[in-house]
C-alpha positions as a Markdown table, in Angstrom:
| # | Residue | x | y | z |
|---|---|---|---|---|
| 1 | Met | -2.8 | 15.5 | 13.2 |
| 2 | Cys | -5.5 | 17.4 | 11.3 |
| 3 | Lys | -3.0 | 19.0 | 9.0 |
| 4 | Asn | -1.6 | 15.5 | 8.2 |
| 5 | Asn | -5.1 | 14.1 | 7.5 |
| 6 | Gln | -5.7 | 17.0 | 5.1 |
| 7 | Lys | -2.5 | 16.2 | 3.2 |
| 8 | Phe | -3.5 | 12.6 | 3.1 |
| 9 | Asn | -7.0 | 13.6 | 1.8 |
| 10 | Asn | -5.3 | 15.9 | -0.8 |
| 11 | Leu | -3.1 | 13.0 | -1.9 |
| 12 | Lys | -5.9 | 10.5 | -2.1 |
| 13 | Glu | -8.1 | 13.1 | -4.1 |
| 14 | Tyr | -5.2 | 13.7 | -6.5 |
| 15 | Leu | -4.5 | 10.0 | -6.9 |
| 16 | Leu | -8.3 | 9.3 | -7.6 |
| 17 | Glu | -8.6 | 12.2 | -10.1 |
| 18 | Asn | -5.9 | 10.5 | -12.1 |
| 19 | Phe | -6.8 | 7.0 | -11.4 |
| 20 | Leu | -7.8 | 5.5 | -14.9 |
| 21 | Leu | -9.9 | 2.6 | -13.6 |
| 22 | Gly | -12.4 | 4.8 | -11.7 |
| 23 | Lys | -13.7 | 5.0 | -8.1 |
| 24 | Leu | -15.5 | 1.7 | -8.1 |
| 25 | Ser | -12.5 | -0.4 | -9.4 |
| 26 | Thr | -11.6 | -3.5 | -7.5 |
| 27 | His | -8.1 | -1.8 | -7.1 |
| 28 | Gly | -9.5 | 1.6 | -6.3 |
| 29 | Pro | -10.1 | 3.8 | -3.2 |
| 30 | Tyr | -12.1 | 1.2 | -1.2 |
| 31 | His | -9.2 | -1.1 | -1.6 |
| 32 | Trp | -6.8 | 1.6 | -0.7 |
| 33 | Asp | -8.7 | 2.2 | 2.4 |
| 34 | Arg | -8.9 | -1.3 | 3.5 |
| 35 | Val | -5.1 | -1.6 | 2.9 |
| 36 | Leu | -4.5 | 1.5 | 5.2 |
| 37 | Lys | -6.7 | 0.0 | 7.9 |
| 38 | Asn | -4.7 | -3.4 | 7.6 |
| 39 | Gly | -1.4 | -1.6 | 7.6 |
| 40 | Leu | -2.0 | 0.4 | 10.7 |
| 41 | Leu | -3.4 | -2.7 | 12.5 |
| 42 | Ile | -0.1 | -4.3 | 11.7 |
| 43 | Ala | 1.9 | -1.2 | 12.6 |
| 44 | Lys | 0.3 | -1.0 | 15.9 |
| 45 | Glu | 2.1 | -4.3 | 16.9 |
| 46 | Asp | 5.5 | -3.2 | 15.9 |
| 47 | Pro | 7.2 | 0.1 | 16.8 |
| 48 | Asn | 9.8 | -0.3 | 14.1 |
| 49 | Ile | 7.2 | 0.0 | 11.3 |
| 50 | Asp | 7.0 | 3.6 | 9.8 |
| 51 | Lys | 3.3 | 4.4 | 9.8 |
| 52 | Leu | 3.8 | 7.3 | 7.4 |
| 53 | Ile | 5.2 | 4.9 | 4.7 |
| 54 | Val | 2.3 | 2.5 | 5.3 |
| 55 | Ile | -0.1 | 5.3 | 4.8 |
| 56 | Leu | 1.5 | 6.4 | 1.7 |
| 57 | Phe | 1.8 | 3.0 | 0.3 |
| 58 | Ser | -1.9 | 2.2 | 0.8 |
| 59 | Tyr | -2.8 | 5.1 | -1.4 |
| 60 | Ile | 0.0 | 4.9 | -4.0 |
| 61 | His | 0.5 | 1.1 | -4.6 |
| 62 | Asp | -2.4 | 0.5 | -7.1 |
| 63 | Ser | -2.9 | 4.1 | -8.1 |
| 64 | Lys | -1.3 | 3.5 | -11.6 |
| 65 | Arg | -3.2 | 0.4 | -12.7 |
| 66 | Ile | -4.4 | 0.5 | -16.3 |
| 67 | Asp | -6.1 | -3.0 | -16.1 |
| 68 | Glu | -8.2 | -4.8 | -13.4 |
| 69 | Tyr | -6.7 | -8.0 | -14.2 |
| 70 | Lys | -3.2 | -8.4 | -15.4 |
| 71 | Asp | -1.0 | -5.2 | -15.2 |
| 72 | Ile | 2.4 | -6.6 | -14.1 |
| 73 | Lys | 4.0 | -3.0 | -14.6 |
| 74 | His | 1.6 | -1.2 | -12.2 |
| 75 | Gly | 3.9 | -1.2 | -9.2 |
| 76 | Glu | 6.8 | 0.2 | -11.3 |
| 77 | Arg | 4.5 | 3.0 | -12.7 |
| 78 | Ala | 3.2 | 3.7 | -9.2 |
| 79 | Ala | 6.7 | 3.8 | -7.7 |
| 80 | Thr | 7.8 | 6.2 | -10.6 |
| 81 | Ser | 5.0 | 8.6 | -9.6 |
| 82 | Ile | 6.4 | 9.1 | -6.1 |
| 83 | Glu | 8.8 | 11.8 | -7.8 |
| 84 | Glu | 5.7 | 13.7 | -9.2 |
| 85 | Leu | 3.9 | 13.5 | -5.8 |
| 86 | Glu | 6.8 | 15.1 | -4.1 |
| 87 | Lys | 7.1 | 17.9 | -6.7 |
| 88 | Leu | 3.4 | 18.6 | -6.2 |
| 89 | Lys | 4.1 | 18.7 | -2.4 |
| 90 | Leu | 1.6 | 16.0 | -1.8 |
| 91 | Ile | 4.1 | 14.0 | -0.1 |
| 92 | Asn | 7.1 | 15.1 | 2.0 |
| 93 | Ile | 9.5 | 12.4 | 3.3 |
| 94 | Ser | 13.1 | 11.9 | 4.0 |
| 95 | His | 15.4 | 10.3 | 1.4 |
| 96 | Lys | 15.6 | 7.0 | 3.3 |
| 97 | Gln | 11.8 | 7.0 | 3.6 |
| 98 | Lys | 11.4 | 7.6 | -0.2 |
| 99 | Glu | 13.7 | 4.6 | -0.8 |
| 100 | Ile | 11.6 | 2.3 | 1.4 |
| 101 | Leu | 8.4 | 3.5 | -0.1 |
| 102 | His | 9.8 | 3.2 | -3.7 |
| 103 | Phe | 10.9 | -0.3 | -3.1 |
| 104 | Ala | 7.6 | -1.4 | -1.4 |
| 105 | Val | 5.4 | 0.1 | -4.1 |
| 106 | Lys | 7.4 | -1.1 | -7.1 |
| 107 | Asn | 7.8 | -4.7 | -5.8 |
| 108 | His | 4.5 | -5.2 | -3.9 |
| 109 | Asn | 3.0 | -7.6 | -6.6 |
| 110 | Leu | 5.9 | -9.8 | -7.0 |
| 111 | Gly | 5.2 | -12.3 | -4.3 |
| 112 | Asp | 8.1 | -11.6 | -2.2 |
| 113 | Ile | 8.5 | -11.3 | 1.6 |
| 114 | Ser | 10.6 | -8.8 | 3.4 |
| 115 | Lys | 12.7 | -8.6 | 6.5 |
| 116 | Asn | 12.3 | -4.9 | 6.7 |
| 117 | Pro | 9.3 | -4.4 | 9.0 |
| 118 | Thr | 7.9 | -1.4 | 7.2 |
| 119 | Ile | 8.0 | -3.1 | 3.7 |
| 120 | Gly | 6.6 | -6.2 | 5.2 |
| 121 | Ala | 3.7 | -4.4 | 6.8 |
| 122 | Cys | 2.8 | -2.7 | 3.4 |
| 123 | Trp | 2.9 | -6.1 | 1.6 |
| 124 | Asp | 1.0 | -8.0 | 4.3 |
| 125 | Ala | -1.6 | -5.3 | 4.4 |
| 126 | Asp | -2.3 | -5.5 | 0.7 |
| 127 | Arg | -2.1 | -9.4 | 0.7 |
| 128 | Leu | -4.8 | -9.5 | 3.4 |
| 129 | Glu | -7.1 | -8.0 | 0.7 |
| 130 | Leu | -6.4 | -10.6 | -2.0 |
| 131 | Asn | -9.6 | -12.5 | -1.4 |
| 132 | Arg | -11.4 | -9.6 | -3.2 |
| 133 | Val | -10.0 | -10.8 | -6.4 |
| 134 | Gly | -10.5 | -14.4 | -5.7 |
| 135 | Ile | -7.1 | -15.2 | -4.2 |
| 136 | Phe | -6.8 | -16.9 | -1.0 |
| 137 | Pro | -3.8 | -15.3 | 1.0 |
| 138 | Arg | -1.3 | -18.0 | 1.8 |
| 139 | Pro | 0.5 | -17.7 | 5.2 |
| 140 | Glu | 3.9 | -18.4 | 3.7 |
| 141 | Phe | 3.8 | -15.2 | 1.9 |
| 142 | Phe | 3.5 | -12.9 | 4.9 |
| 143 | Ser | 6.3 | -11.0 | 6.3 |
| 144 | Thr | 5.1 | -9.9 | 9.7 |
| 145 | Lys | 3.9 | -11.7 | 12.8 |
| 146 | Ala | 1.0 | -9.2 | 13.0 |
| 147 | Gly | 0.0 | -9.7 | 9.4 |
| 148 | Leu | 0.0 | -13.5 | 9.8 |
| 149 | Lys | -1.9 | -13.2 | 13.0 |
| 150 | Ile | -4.7 | -11.2 | 11.2 |
| 151 | Leu | -4.7 | -13.5 | 8.3 |
| 152 | Leu | -5.3 | -16.5 | 10.8 |
| 153 | Glu | -8.0 | -14.7 | 12.6 |
| 154 | Arg | -9.9 | -13.7 | 9.4 |
| 155 | Phe | -9.5 | -16.9 | 7.2 |
| 156 | Phe | -8.9 | -19.9 | 9.7 |
């Protein structure tokens, strides 16, 4: 586990070094860490959720933002960066995991829900943090029972 933690730390450091909005950004490392915490809480409730994908999503999903407010292409840019992260040996996942991660990252800001438990966990983990930008997360946009349960405990 320590080896994995170091790999995740290396990934996070690399992403932060290349993050244009800086360490104190609303979409930066504090947000990434909260999404990670939410995602792992959700994953605890469903053994079908790939925790590795949840971890990688939490760090990558907003890492290519160039604007704090309206940046509709940031998911696409972040998804494209997965190839580079593989070449740099910062991530090592199967082809199927890469497909899931790519889809989750690319589409995380489109307002969709997913029947795929891992994608749903990723999106719900991020949506649980929408209040930081003045948006109240709406229950109908949650994909997982665990994500919805957390939402209801926190906000209702």
